[in-house]
N, C-alpha and C positions, 0 to 999 in steps of 0.2 A: 504493500499500499504506499502510495506517495504521501509524504509529509506536507508538501507544499504544491499548489497548482497556481500557475500564472495564467490569468485570463487576459489576453491582449487582442483577441479577434474582434473585428468590426468591419462592416462594409465601407466602401469609399463614401465620403460625404457628398451631399447634393444640396445646393442652395435652393433649388427649385422645389424639392419635396422632402419633408422629414419623415413621411410614412415608411419608406423603405428602411431607414435607419431604426425606426421604432420597431417595426415588424420583425427585424432580424435581431437587434440588440436585446430587446426585452425578453422574448422567449429563449433566445440563445443563452443569455446570461443566467436565466433561471435553470436551464438544462445543466449548465456547468455547476451551479450551486447544488442542484439535486444530486448530480453525479458525485460531487465531493462529499455530501452527507451520506449518500448510499454506500460509499466505499471507505468511509472513515477518514478522509483527508482532514488534517488538523488545521490547515491554514490555506486560505484562498487570497491571492493577491491580484487585485483587479486594477488595470491601467485604463485611463481614459484619455480624452484629448482636451486641448485648451478650449475648444468650442463649447464645452460644458459650462465654463465660467466666463468666457470672453467671446463676443461675436465679431471682434475686429472693428467695431464702430463705437460701442458704448464702453464704459468702464467695466471692470471685472465684477461680475455678479457675486453677490454674497453667497458663500459656500462654507460648509463645515466638512472637514474630513476626519474620519476616524478609522 
């Protein structure tokens, strides 16, 4: 059993539509979490992108990381 899983997968971003990112990222991340729980992985490290907190136009959105 792995002790750590790094989740870094995501589709390319699209300015025109956020639906493809949502429909891949949300269930895909849930699948990774479920697999970690099912197999007893102790730690999941999830990476994201700057676009989660910064859109390139406005200031950095408020965010908390834990």
